[in-house]
C-alpha positions in Angstrom: -45.1 -19.2 -22.2 -44.1 -17.8 -19.0 -41.6 -15.4 -17.5 -39.5 -15.9 -14.5 -39.5 -12.6 -12.4 -37.0 -11.3 -10.0 -37.7 -9.7 -6.7 -34.9 -7.3 -6.0 -33.8 -6.2 -2.6 -33.2 -2.5 -2.5 -31.7 0.0 0.1 -32.3 3.8 0.1 -31.3 5.4 -3.1 -32.4 2.5 -5.2 -29.0 0.9 -5.2 -29.0 -2.9 -6.0 -27.5 -4.9 -2.9 -28.7 -8.4 -4.0 -31.1 -9.5 -6.7 -32.8 -12.8 -6.1 -33.0 -14.9 -9.2 -30.3 -12.8 -11.1 -28.6 -15.3 -13.2 -25.6 -17.0 -11.5 -22.5 -17.4 -13.6 -20.3 -20.4 -13.0 -17.4 -18.6 -14.3 -15.8 -15.0 -14.1 -16.9 -13.0 -17.0 -14.4 -11.4 -19.2 -15.4 -7.6 -19.2 -16.6 -6.4 -22.7 -15.6 -2.7 -22.6 -17.2 -1.8 -25.9 -20.6 -3.2 -24.7 -20.2 -1.5 -21.4 -19.8 1.9 -22.9 -22.8 1.6 -25.1 -24.9 0.4 -22.0 -23.5 3.3 -19.9 -24.5 5.9 -22.7 -27.9 4.4 -23.0 -28.4 4.4 -19.2 -27.6 8.1 -19.3 -30.2 8.8 -22.0 -33.9 9.3 -21.3 -36.2 6.4 -21.9 -33.7 4.5 -24.0 -33.8 0.9 -25.3 -30.8 -1.4 -25.9 -31.3 -4.4 -28.1 -28.6 -7.0 -27.8 -28.7 -9.6 -30.6 -26.5 -12.6 -31.2 -26.7 -16.4 -31.7 -26.8 -18.7 -28.8 -23.8 -18.5 -26.6 -22.6 -15.1 -28.0 -22.5 -13.7 -24.4 -25.6 -11.6 -24.3 -26.6 -12.6 -20.8 -23.2 -12.7 -19.5 -22.6 -9.0 -20.6 -25.8 -7.9 -19.0 -25.1 -9.7 -15.7 -21.6 -8.3 -15.6 -22.8 -4.8 -16.4 -25.6 -4.9 -13.6 -23.1 -6.1 -11.0 -20.3 -3.7 -11.9 -22.1 -0.6 -13.3 -25.9 -0.5 -12.4 -26.9 1.8 -9.6 -30.5 1.9 -10.5 -33.5 -0.2 -9.5 -33.4 -3.4 -11.4 -36.0 -5.7 -12.9 -34.8 -8.8 -14.5 -37.2 -11.0 -16.4 -36.2 -14.1 -18.3 -38.7 -15.4 -20.9 -39.4 -19.1 -20.5 -40.9 -21.3 -23.1 -44.0 -22.3 -21.1 -47.7 -22.1 -21.9 -49.9 -19.8 -20.2 -47.6 -16.9 -19.6 -48.6 -13.2 -19.6 -45.4 -11.4 -20.1 -47.0 -7.9 -19.9 -48.5 -8.7 -16.6 -45.2 -10.0 -15.2 -43.5 -6.8 -16.5 -46.2 -4.5 -14.9 -46.0 -6.5 -11.6 -42.3 -6.1 -11.5 -42.1 -2.5 -12.6 -45.0 -1.0 -10.9 -47.1 -3.4 -8.7 -49.9 -0.8 -8.4 -51.1 -1.5 -12.0 -51.2 -5.3 -11.5 -54.7 -5.2 -10.0 -57.5 -5.9 -12.5 -61.1 -6.0 -11.5 -62.8 -9.4 -12.0 -64.6 -10.0 -15.3 -62.7 -7.1 -17.0 -60.9 -7.9 -20.1 -57.4 -6.5 -20.0 -55.3 -7.1 -23.1 -51.4 -6.7 -23.1 -51.9 -3.3 -24.8 -54.1 -2.3 -22.0 -51.6 -3.3 -19.3 -49.0 -1.6 -21.2 -50.9 1.7 -21.4 -51.9 1.5 -17.8 -48.3 0.8 -16.9 -46.9 3.9 -18.8 -49.6 6.1 -17.4 -48.8 5.1 -13.8 -45.1 5.3 -13.9 -44.8 9.0 -14.0 -43.2 9.2 -10.7 -41.1 5.9 -10.9 -37.6 5.9 -9.6 -34.7 5.3 -11.9 -35.1 1.6 -13.3 -33.4 -0.8 -15.5 -35.7 -3.4 -17.1 -33.9 -6.4 -18.5 -35.8 -8.8 -20.7 -33.7 -11.8 -21.5 -34.5 -14.5 -24.1 -36.9 -12.1 -25.9 -36.7 -14.3 -29.1 -39.1 -16.6 -27.4 -42.0 -13.9 -27.5 -44.1 -14.9 -30.5 -47.7 -14.0 -29.3 -48.7 -11.0 -31.5 -50.8 -9.4 -28.6 -48.0 -9.5 -26.2 -45.6 -8.2 -28.7 -47.8 -5.3 -29.4 -48.0 -4.6 -25.7 -44.1 -4.7 -25.4 -43.8 -2.4 -28.6 -46.1 0.1 -26.9 -44.2 0.1 -23.6 -40.8 0.6 -25.4 -42.2 3.4 -27.6 -43.6 5.2 -24.6 -41.0 4.3 -22.1 -40.6 6.9 -19.2 -37.5 8.8 -19.0 -36.3 7.3 -15.8 -36.6 3.8 -17.2 -34.0 2.0 -19.5 -34.9 -1.2 -21.2 -32.4 -3.9 -22.2 -33.7 -6.6 -24.5 -31.4 -9.6 -25.2 -32.6 -11.8 -28.0 -31.1 -14.4 -30.6 -32.8 -12.3 -33.3 -34.8 -9.1 -33.7 -38.3 -9.8 -32.0 -40.8 -8.8 -34.7 -41.5 -5.2 -33.4 -41.3 -1.9 -35.4 -37.7 -1.1 -34.2 -37.4 1.7 -36.9 -39.6 3.8 -34.7 -37.3 3.8 -31.9 -34.3 4.1 -34.2 -35.6 7.2 -36.1 -36.4 8.9 -32.8 -32.8 8.1 -31.3 -33.8 6.0 -28.6 -32.4 2.7 -29.7 -29.0 1.3 -29.3 -28.0 -1.9 -30.9 -25.4 -4.3 -29.7 -24.9 -7.2 -32.2 -22.5 -10.1 -32.6 -19.4 -8.1 -33.7 -19.6 -6.1 -30.6 -20.1 -9.1 -28.3 -17.3 -11.2 -30.0 -14.3 -11.8 -27.8 -11.2 -9.7 -29.0 -7.7 -11.5 -28.9 -7.1 -10.0 -25.6 -10.4 -11.3 -24.1 -9.8 -14.7 -25.7 -6.3 -14.9 -23.9 -8.0 -13.9 -20.5 -10.6 -16.7 -20.8 -8.1 -19.3 -21.6 -6.0 -18.1 -18.7 -9.0 -18.8 -16.5 -8.8 -22.4 -17.4 -4.8 -22.5 -16.9 -3.9 -22.2 -20.6 -1.4 -19.5 -21.5 -1.6 -19.0 -25.3 1.3 -17.8 -27.4 0.7 -15.5 -30.3 0.4 -18.4 -32.9 -2.1 -20.5 -30.7 -4.2 -17.3 -30.0 -4.4 -16.5 -33.7 -5.4 -20.1 -34.3 -8.2 -20.0 -31.7 -9.4 -16.5 -32.9 -9.5 -17.9 -36.4 -11.5 -20.9 -35.5 -13.9 -19.3 -33.0 -14.2 -15.9 -34.4 -14.7 -14.7 -30.7 -17.9 -16.6 -30.2 -18.0 -16.7 -26.6 -19.4 -20.2 -25.9 -17.1 -21.6 -28.5 -14.1 -19.9 -27.0 -14.9 -21.3 -23.5 -15.6 -24.7 -24.9 -12.3 -24.6 -26.7 -10.4 -23.5 -23.6 -12.1 -26.4 -21.5 -11.2 -28.9 -24.4 -7.5 -27.7 -24.6 -7.1 -27.5 -20.9 -8.2 -31.1 -20.6 -6.5 -32.8 -23.6 -3.0 -33.1 -22.4 0.2 -31.0 -23.1 0.1 -31.4 -26.8 -1.6 -28.1 -27.7 -1.1 -28.4 -31.4 -3.0 -31.7 -31.5 -5.7 -30.2 -29.2 -6.2 -27.3 -31.5 -6.1 -29.5 -34.6 -8.7 -31.9 -33.1 -10.8 -28.8 -32.0 -11.1 -27.7 -35.7 -12.7 -31.0 -36.9 -14.6 -29.8 -34.8 -14.5 -31.5 -31.3 -17.5 -33.3 -30.1 -18.2 -30.6 -27.4 -18.4 -28.0 -30.2 -20.6 -30.3 -32.4 -23.0 -31.0 -29.5 -23.4 -27.2 -28.9 -23.9 -26.3 -32.4 -26.5 -29.1 -33.0 -28.4 -28.2 -29.8 -28.4 -24.5 -30.1 -28.5 -24.0 -33.9 -29.4 -26.9 -36.0 -31.7 -29.3 -34.1 -34.8 -27.3 -34.7 -34.3 -26.4 -38.3 -36.7 -28.0 -41.0 -35.2 -30.5 -43.3 -35.2 -28.0 -46.3 -33.1 -25.5 -44.3 -30.6 -28.3 -43.2 -30.3 -29.4 -46.8 -29.5 -25.8 -47.8 -26.8 -25.6 -45.1 -25.1 -28.9 -46.1 -25.1 -27.9 -49.7 -23.9 -24.2 -49.3 -21.3 -25.1 -46.8 -19.3 -27.0 -49.5 -17.7 -23.7 -50.9 -15.9 -21.4 -48.6 -18.4 -18.6 -49.6 -21.5 -18.5 -51.6 -23.9 -16.0 -53.0 -27.6 -16.3 -53.7 -27.2 -17.2 -57.5 -24.9 -20.0 -56.4 -27.2 -21.2 -53.8 -30.2 -21.3 -56.3 -28.0 -23.4 -58.6 -27.2 -25.8 -55.8 -30.6 -26.2 -54.0 -33.2 -24.7 -56.3 -35.5 -21.6 -56.3 -36.3 -22.0 -52.6 -32.9 -20.7 -51.6 -33.8 -17.1 -51.5 -36.5 -17.7 -48.9 -34.3 -20.0 -46.7 -31.3 -17.6 -46.8 -33.6 -14.8 -46.0 -35.0 -16.7 -42.9 -31.5 -17.5 -41.8 -30.4 -14.0 -42.0 -33.5 -12.7 -40.2 -32.8 -15.4 -37.4 -29.3 -14.0 -36.9 -27.8 -17.4 -37.9 -24.1 -17.1 -37.9 -23.4 -16.0 -41.4 -20.9 -13.4 -42.2 -22.0 -11.2 -45.3 -19.6 -8.9 -47.5 -20.4 -7.2 -50.7 -18.0 -7.9 -53.6 -18.3 -6.9 -57.3 -21.9 -6.0 -56.7 -23.0 -9.4 -55.1 -23.6 -10.3 -51.5 -21.2 -13.2 -50.4 -22.0 -15.3 -47.4 -19.6 -17.4 -45.3 -20.4 -19.7 -42.3 -18.7 -19.4 -39.0 -15.5 -21.7 -39.5 -16.5 -24.3 -36.8 -20.0 -24.5 -38.0 -18.9 -25.0 -41.7 -16.5 -27.8 -40.3 -19.3 -29.5 -38.8 -21.6 -29.2 -41.7 -18.9 -30.6 -44.1 -18.3 -33.4 -41.8 -22.0 -34.1 -41.5 -22.4 -34.1 -45.4 -19.5 -36.3 -45.8 -20.9 -38.7 -43.4 -24.6 -38.7 -44.4 -24.6 -37.8 -48.1 -21.0 -39.1 -49.4 -22.6 -39.8 -52.8 -23.7 -36.3 -53.5 -20.5 -34.4 -52.7 -18.6 -35.1 -56.0 -21.6 -33.5 -57.9 -21.8 -30.7 -55.5 -18.1 -30.0 -55.9 -18.4 -30.2 -59.7 -21.2 -27.8 -59.7 -19.5 -25.3 -57.5 -16.4 -25.5 -59.6 -18.5 -24.9 -62.8 -20.2 -21.9 -61.1 -16.9 -20.3 -60.0 -15.3 -20.7 -63.5 -18.4 -19.4 -65.4 -18.0 -16.4 -63.0 -14.3 -16.0 -63.9 -13.3 -17.0 -60.4 -10.7 -19.6 -61.0 -8.9 -19.3 -57.7 -12.1 -20.3 -55.8 -12.9 -23.0 -58.5 -9.6 -24.8 -58.1 -10.4 -26.3 -54.6 -13.5 -28.0 -56.0 -11.8 -29.2 -59.3 -9.3 -31.0 -57.1 -12.0 -32.4 -54.7 -13.7 -34.3 -57.4 -12.4 -38.0 -57.4 -9.4 -38.2 -59.7 -9.5 -34.4 -60.4 -10.8 -35.3 -63.9 -11.3 -31.6 -64.8 -7.8 -30.6 -63.9 -6.3 -30.6 -67.3 -9.0 -28.6 -68.9 -8.9 -26.2 -65.9 -5.2 -25.7 -66.4 -5.6 -25.1 -70.0 -8.5 -22.5 -69.6 -7.6 -20.9 -66.3 -4.0 -21.6 -65.3 -2.4 -18.4 -66.7 -5.3 -16.4 -65.5 -4.4 -17.5 -61.8 -0.7 -16.7 -62.5 -1.6 -13.2 -63.8 -3.9 -12.6 -60.8 -1.0 -13.5 -58.3 -2.5 -16.8 -57.4 0.3 -18.9 -59.1 1.8 -20.3 -56.0 -1.5 -21.6 -54.9 -2.1 -23.2 -58.4 1.2 -25.0 -58.4 0.9 -26.2 -54.8 -2.5 -27.6 -55.5 -1.5 -29.3 -58.8 1.8 -30.8 -57.5 0.5 -34.2 -57.1 -2.2 -34.1 -59.6 -0.5 -33.5 -63.2 1.8 -35.4 -65.4 5.0 -33.8 -66.6 4.0 -31.3 -69.3 5.8 -28.3 -70.9 2.9 -26.0 -70.3 2.8 -26.8 -66.7 6.6 -26.3 -66.3 6.3 -22.9 -68.0 3.5 -21.9 -65.8 6.0 -22.6 -62.9 8.5 -20.3 -64.6 5.8 -17.8 -65.2 5.0 -17.8 -61.4 8.6 -17.1 -60.5 8.7 -14.3 -63.1 5.5 -12.8 -61.5 7.1 -13.0 -58.1 10.4 -11.3 -59.2 12.4 -14.4 -58.3 15.2 -14.3 -60.7 17.1 -17.5 -59.7 13.8 -19.7 -59.6 12.6 -18.2 -63.0 15.9 -19.1 -64.7 15.9 -22.6 -63.2 12.3 -23.4 -64.0 12.6 -21.9 -67.6 15.7 -24.1 -68.3 13.8 -27.1 -66.9 10.9 -26.3 -69.2 13.2 -26.5 -72.2 15.0 -29.8 -71.3 12.2 -31.6 -69.2 10.2 -34.7 -70.5 6.8 -34.3 -72.0 3.6 -36.1 -71.1 2.4 -38.6 -73.7 -0.6 -36.3 -74.4 0.1 -32.6 -74.7 -2.1 -30.5 -72.6 -2.3 -27.5 -75.0 -1.3 -27.0 -78.8 2.3 -26.5 -79.5 1.7 -22.8 -80.5 0.5 -22.0 -77.1 3.7 -23.5 -75.5 5.8 -21.5 -77.9 4.0 -18.3 -77.1 4.2 -18.8 -73.4 7.9 -19.8 -73.7 8.7 -16.6 -75.6 6.7 -14.4 -73.0 8.4 -16.0 -69.9 11.8 -15.6 -71.6 11.1 -11.9 -72.1 10.0 -11.5 -68.5 13.4 -13.2 -67.3 15.4 -10.9 -69.5 13.5 -7.8 -67.9 14.3 -9.3 -64.4 18.0 -9.4 -65.1 18.2 -6.1 -67.1 19.1 -7.6 -70.4 16.3 -7.4 -72.6 18.0 -5.3 -75.2 20.2 -8.1 -76.3 17.3 -9.8 -78.1 14.3 -8.5 -79.9 10.9 -9.3 -78.4 8.2 -9.2 -81.1 4.7 -10.4 -80.3 4.3 -14.1 -81.0 1.6 -15.2 -83.4 -1.8 -14.9 -81.8 -3.0 -18.2 -80.1 -6.6 -17.3 -79.8 -6.4 -17.8 -76.1 -7.1 -14.4 -74.8 -5.2 -14.6 -71.4 -2.1 -16.1 -73.2 -2.2 -13.4 -75.9 -2.5 -10.8 -73.2 0.4 -12.2 -71.1 2.7 -12.4 -74.2 1.8 -8.8 -75.1 2.5 -7.6 -71.6 6.0 -9.2 -71.1 7.1 -8.8 -74.6 6.2 -5.1 -74.4 7.8 -4.5 -71.3 11.0 -6.1 -72.6 11.1 -4.0 -75.7 10.5 -0.8 -73.5 13.4 -1.7 -71.2 15.4 -2.7 -74.1 15.0 0.7 -75.8 12.3 0.0 -78.4 9.8 2.4 -77.0 7.2 2.7 -79.6 6.8 -1.0 -80.3 6.8 -1.8 -76.7 4.3 0.7 -75.9 1.9 -0.7 -78.6 2.3 -4.3 -77.3 1.6 -3.2 -73.7 -1.5 -1.1 -74.7 -3.0 -4.4 -76.0 -2.6 -6.1 -72.6 -4.2 -2.9 -71.0 -7.4 -3.5 -73.1 -7.7 -7.2 -72.4 -6.9 -7.0 -68.8 -9.4 -4.3 -68.0 -12.0 -5.9 -70.0 -11.8 -9.1 -67.9 -10.7 -7.5 -64.7 -7.1 -8.6 -64.4 -6.2 -5.9 -62.0 -2.4 -6.8 -61.3 -1.9 -7.1 -65.2 -3.6 -3.7 -65.8 -1.7 -1.9 -63.2 1.7 -3.3 -64.4 0.8 -2.5 -68.0 -0.2 1.0 -67.2 3.0 1.5 -65.2 5.0 0.1 -68.1 3.3 2.7 -70.5 4.2 5.6 -68.1 8.0 4.2 -67.9 8.0 4.3 -71.8 7.0 7.9 -71.7 9.5 8.9 -69.1 12.4 7.0 -71.0 11.3 9.0 -74.1 11.7 12.3 -72.1 8.0 13.2 -72.0 7.9 14.0 -68.3 4.5 15.5 -68.3 3.0 12.5 -70.0 5.0 10.3 -67.7 3.4 12.0 -64.6 -0.1 11.8 -66.1 0.2 8.1 -67.2 1.7 7.2 -63.7 -1.4 8.9 -62.1 -3.6 6.6 -64.1 -1.7 3.6 -63.1 -2.2 4.5 -59.3 -5.9 5.2 -60.0 -6.0 1.7 -61.6 -4.4 0.2 -58.4 -7.0 2.0 -56.3 -9.8 0.7 -58.5 -8.6 -2.9 -58.2 -7.5 -2.5 -54.4 -3.9 -3.2 -55.3 -2.4 0.0 -53.6 0.1 -2.2 -51.6 1.3 -4.0 -54.7 4.9 -3.7 -55.9 3.6 -2.5 -59.2 1.6 0.3 -57.6 4.8 1.3 -55.7 6.8 1.6 -58.8 3.9 3.8 -60.3 4.3 6.0 -57.2 8.0 6.2 -57.5 8.0 7.3 -61.3 5.0 9.8 -60.7 7.0 11.3 -57.7 10.2 11.4 -59.9 8.3 13.1 -62.7 6.9 15.8 -60.1 10.4 16.0 -58.7 11.8 17.0 -62.2 9.0 19.7 -62.7 9.4 21.2 -59.2 6.1 19.9 -57.9 5.1 18.7 -54.6 5.0 14.7 -54.5 3.9 12.1 -52.2 6.8 10.3 -50.5 7.3 7.0 -52.2 7.0 3.7 -50.4 10.1 2.6 -48.7 9.4 -1.2 -49.2 11.6 -1.1 -52.4 14.8 -3.1 -51.8 17.5 -1.0 -50.5 20.9 -2.4 -49.4 19.7 -6.0 -49.4 22.4 -8.9 -48.9 22.4 -9.8 -52.5 21.2 -7.1 -54.9 21.7 -9.4 -58.0 18.7 -11.3 -56.7 16.4 -8.2 -57.0 15.0 -7.4 -60.4 16.8 -4.8 -62.3 13.9 -2.3 -62.8 13.1 -2.6 -59.1 16.8 -1.7 -58.3 16.5 1.2 -60.8 13.4 2.3 -59.0 15.3 2.1 -55.7 17.8 4.4 -56.9 15.2 6.9 -58.1 13.8 6.7 -54.5 17.0 7.5 -53.1 17.3 10.6 -55.2 13.9 11.6 -54.3 14.4 11.3 -50.6 18.0 12.6 -50.4 17.0 15.9 -48.8 15.3 13.8 -45.8 18.4 11.6 -45.2 19.9 11.9 -41.8 23.3 11.7 -43.4 23.3 13.1 -46.8 27.0 12.5 -47.5 26.6 8.9 -46.7 23.3 8.7 -48.8 24.9 10.2 -51.9 28.0 8.0 -51.8 25.7 4.8 -51.1 23.6 5.9 -54.2 26.7 6.1 -56.2 27.9 2.6 -55.3 24.5 1.1 -55.8 24.3 2.7 -59.3 27.8 1.4 -60.2 26.7 -2.0 -59.4 23.5 -1.8 -61.4 25.6 -0.6 -64.4 28.0 -3.4 -64.0 25.4 -6.1 -63.9 22.6 -4.7 -66.2 24.5 -2.2 -68.5 21.9 -2.3 -71.2 18.8 -1.7 -69.0 17.3 1.5 -70.6 17.3 4.7 -68.5 20.1 3.7 -66.2 22.5 6.0 -68.0 20.5 9.1 -67.3 20.4 8.3 -63.6 24.2 8.8 -63.6 23.7 12.6 -63.9 20.9 12.7 -61.1 23.2 11.0 -58.6 26.2 13.0 -59.9 24.4 16.2 -58.8 23.9 14.8 -55.3 27.7 13.8 -54.9 28.6 17.2 -55.9 26.2 18.9 -53.5 28.0 17.1 -50.6 31.3 17.8 -52.6 32.2 14.1 -53.0 34.3 14.9 -56.1 36.3 11.7 -56.0 33.2 9.6 -55.7 31.6 11.6 -58.7 34.6 10.9 -60.8 34.6 7.1 -60.0 30.9 7.0 -60.9 31.5 8.6 -64.2 34.6 6.3 -65.0 32.5 3.2 -64.1 29.5 4.3 -66.2 31.8 5.1 -69.1 33.3 1.6 -68.9 29.8 0.0 -68.7 28.2 2.1 -71.3 30.8 3.8 -73.5 31.0 7.5 -74.2 27.3 8.2 -74.6 25.7 11.7 -75.0 24.2 11.4 -71.3 27.7 10.7 -69.9 29.1 13.5 -71.8 26.7 15.6 -69.9 27.8 14.0 -66.7 31.5 14.7 -67.4 30.8 18.2 -68.4 28.9 18.6 -65.0 32.0 17.4 -63.2 34.3 19.8 -65.2 32.0 22.7 -64.5 32.3 21.9 -60.8 36.0 21.9 -61.1 35.9 25.2 -62.9 37.2 24.0 -66.2 34.8 25.9 -68.6 36.7 25.1 -71.8 36.4 21.3 -71.4 32.7 21.9 -70.7 32.2 23.4 -74.1 34.3 20.7 -75.7 32.4 17.9 -74.2 29.0 19.4 -75.0 29.1 20.7 -78.4 28.9 17.1 -80.1 26.4 16.0 -77.8 24.1 19.1 -78.4 24.5 18.7 -82.1 22.9 15.3 -82.1 19.3 14.2 -81.4 19.8 11.5 -78.9 19.7 13.6 -75.6 16.6 13.5 -73.6 14.8 16.7 -72.6 16.4 16.5 -69.2 19.9 16.0 -70.3 19.4 18.7 -73.0 18.3 21.3 -70.5 21.4 20.5 -68.2 23.7 20.6 -71.1 22.6 24.1 -72.2 22.8 25.3 -68.5 26.3 23.9 -68.4 27.2 25.7 -71.5 25.7 29.0 -70.2 27.8 28.6 -67.1 31.0 27.8 -69.0 30.4 30.7 -71.3 29.9 33.1 -68.3 33.1 32.0 -66.8 34.9 32.6 -70.1 33.1 36.0 -70.4 31.1 35.3 -73.6 27.9 37.1 -72.6 26.2 36.5 -76.0 26.8 32.8 -75.8 25.6 32.9 -72.2 22.2 34.5 -73.2 21.9 32.1 -76.2 22.4 29.1 -74.0 20.3 30.1 -71.2 17.4 30.8 -73.6 18.0 27.4 -75.2 17.8 25.7 -71.7 14.6 27.6 -70.9 13.0 26.8 -74.3 13.6 23.0 -73.8 12.7 23.2 -70.2 9.3 24.9 -70.9 8.2 22.1 -73.1 8.1 19.6 -70.2 8.0 22.3 -67.4 11.3 21.1 -66.1 12.8 23.0 -63.1 15.2 20.4 -61.5 18.2 21.1 -63.8 18.1 24.8 -62.8 18.5 23.6 -59.2 21.1 20.9 -59.8 23.6 22.2 -62.3 26.6 23.7 -60.5 26.5 27.6 -60.4 23.2 27.6 -62.3 21.5 29.0 -59.5 23.8 32.1 -59.3 23.4 32.5 -63.1 19.6 32.5 -62.5 19.9 35.2 -60.0 21.8 37.5 -62.4 20.1 36.9 -65.7 16.8 35.0 -65.1 14.8 38.3 -65.3 15.8 38.9 -68.9 13.7 36.1 -70.1 10.1 37.3 -69.5 8.5 35.1 -72.1 9.1 32.0 -69.7 7.6 33.8 -66.7 5.6 31.0 -65.3 8.7 28.6 -65.4 10.9 31.2 -63.9 8.5 31.7 -61.0 8.5 28.0 -60.4 12.3 27.9 -60.4 12.5 30.8 -58.2 10.2 29.2 -55.7 12.3 26.1 -55.3 15.9 27.1 -55.7 16.3 28.3 -52.0 14.7 25.2 -50.5 17.0 22.7 -52.4 20.3 24.8 -52.5 23.3 22.6 -51.9 26.4 23.4 -49.7 28.5 26.5 -50.9 31.5 25.3 -52.8 34.7 24.9 -50.7 38.2 24.4 -52.1 39.8 21.0 -51.5 42.1 22.5 -48.8 39.1 24.1 -47.0 37.2 20.8 -47.1 40.3 19.2 -45.6 40.4 21.7 -42.7 36.5 21.6 -42.2 36.7 17.8 -41.7 39.3 18.2 -39.0 37.2 20.5 -36.9 34.9 17.8 -35.2 38.2 16.1 -33.9 38.8 19.2 -31.5 42.2 19.8 -32.9 43.4 23.4 -32.5 44.5 25.5 -35.5 48.1 24.9 -34.6 47.6 21.1 -34.5 45.8 21.2 -37.9 48.6 23.3 -39.2 51.2 20.8 -38.1 49.1 17.9 -39.4 48.8 19.6 -42.8 52.4 20.8 -42.9 51.3 24.5 -43.2 51.5 27.6 -41.1 49.0 28.5 -38.5 48.2 31.6 -40.4 47.3 29.6 -43.4 44.9 27.4 -41.5 43.3 30.6 -40.1 42.8 32.0 -43.5 41.1 28.8 -44.5 38.9 28.9 -41.4 37.8 32.4 -42.2 36.9 31.4 -45.8 35.0 28.5 -44.4 33.0 30.5 -41.9 32.2 33.1 -44.6 31.0 30.4 -47.1 29.0 28.6 -44.5 27.4 31.9 -43.0 28.7 31.1 -39.5 30.8 32.8 -36.8 32.3 30.1 -34.9 33.7 26.4 -35.0 30.6 24.7 -33.4 28.3 26.5 -35.8 30.4 25.4 -38.8 30.4 21.8 -37.7 26.6 21.9 -37.2 26.0 23.6 -40.6 28.5 21.2 -42.4 26.5 18.1 -40.9 23.1 19.7 -42.1 24.6 20.2 -45.6 26.1 16.7 -45.8 29.7 17.8 -45.9 30.7 15.2 -43.3 
């Protein structure tokens, strides 16, 4: 083995002017800023070593050459290891770094360790120098490696060593690592970013759009040599870029030649067999590899990893999973199909069996279908089809089996179940109808009891989507003995009962789904079930329990890495709504819930309900509060019209009513109540809403008339009951009945204290003023009173203006004078001025511009 040395040409100060033998690049390198930054930091440190490791063609030499030319101002020694016998690397390094140490008396034995020690001792006064050792993976002689290790360990402060290698040379790198004198630059740092891939293609006259760039990045993973081969291939294969990229993924001959020459040609037969077998699955772990190739798999995998073979490794569920580079895997699959076609079916069958045994049906399906005739598909659908639907992989399942299965009721119901899981109302209804009328295959795939149970569960899911689950009862079907099917039925029948108003029975069913889904790791099902249990608590008026259960659903989503799912978003909304009712700080819910879509009827009713709750929560941050309140009212009216039996919607009427009254949209508030009454009838919740509007209109006697029957019953929720007693207190105060005021206010506090509710005290018209006057009388509720006191200023609505004052106020932005407004209204100028004084006083301003600004902030425009 020999090294090719470089004799640099230097001028004063040690700057490199020309370096004889520095590798010449046949192309302009694309600068790697991340690697440059690490090299700069290493050069600034004392006696530092940089180890660049990556497979062949990953760009190690290119980065070093580019950095030397652009950034290196020190003396340079570039040595490239060559695979020739008789080399003395340490002598070559010594001769280049410090020639005085190269002279060895005749007959004296000088080992590489001796040369390294002599070199270190002599370099005390050496000028700043950068030593580059390229192709260091070719160093295998133990004595030479020991000498190199000594040199790097005792490197003088003025010298920086840059070692480029395909894998870590067998040195004790931890010594340098622990002393803080080692920087590693690996394949991830060397990989070309999307921007650098685009620059490299541009060098070859190819301008890639975003889609082409993403395709190249996915194929090459930024492997520099493969990116350049791809650029050359695309630039020389005509104008049909899609065809060129598709051909590249086969992979193209140029890619295959590179992979064979640089990675595969020197591998022993056992290792090549390992590669061909483990390339069949898209990812593999050690237990699977042992099942495919035997007990020697652990040794071979360890050797590949130590040799820096292009394997990407990630940890998942306590196991290390490995994937080959896409182009390498494509080559290995093509090679296996060409040289070992008879072995592939058995390999696919074994991989499918391994994945199903590990409860990973999504990964197994590809291999089930790859077996000739897909002979195991029917059994797979029976055992794992519903599991894939529940995991959110239903679309992939149906796409895969499109051309492989006979018409079967179970498969058609699976299609409907996929639509239900996606929230696609139209598709769910169509597929469910098709399942009822479609022809059956000669041999049923599953027992009739399974079909009946799945039909019942899917029908329940469709009923929930359209908001009509109260029209039919949804008891659990008889247990089938198929755990996933029984879990699915418990989940959807339970949710249907909850939204239909049968809270206790629905909660019991859903809890069965929680137990099974968490036992087998069905994350989506677990999050949805926990969210449903929280919804049930909220519909029952147990706000504190709602907040705790919603928090559990959110934690469950974090555990299963489903924080971005729609079910997690719903859990965050109801958790925030509970906190809002209790006067607590809450995280702003996601704004990905549908809001103002083109056709709201195609959005699941519970999602529309959650969207209205989101609008209530975010009302105070709306740029135009008046428009936001009116839009919420219209949205709630449409939901009431299309899903009047959806449990919980009636209570939202009061929540939206308070917002409309805050912006003094009295006509819209009346319209909302009238619409809700037509849809729901005269329910106790709507009696509270009507009383709220009557209180706003200063009609206290009507308030008492409306609320006395509602408060005598048991159907009011805790929130509505607190609001009702507050309205009674305000009405009694206006009728000058002080004993009734105290009695009603104490009742409101007593019911609010159970669930720590503060929101009604902030929302009910005139409740804030009453609190200021009499709140201190009820010291037994001190903690609740303190919480109300802390929030009532921050959420105060606009002062109540008379109808005429509102008309005058809304004329102010037009620029009309008082006289013009008077003429327009048919009143005297003095009357308008009187109204203006009242407006200014109530808004706490002194001028027209201030009044306009304050009215906008309060949502009165």
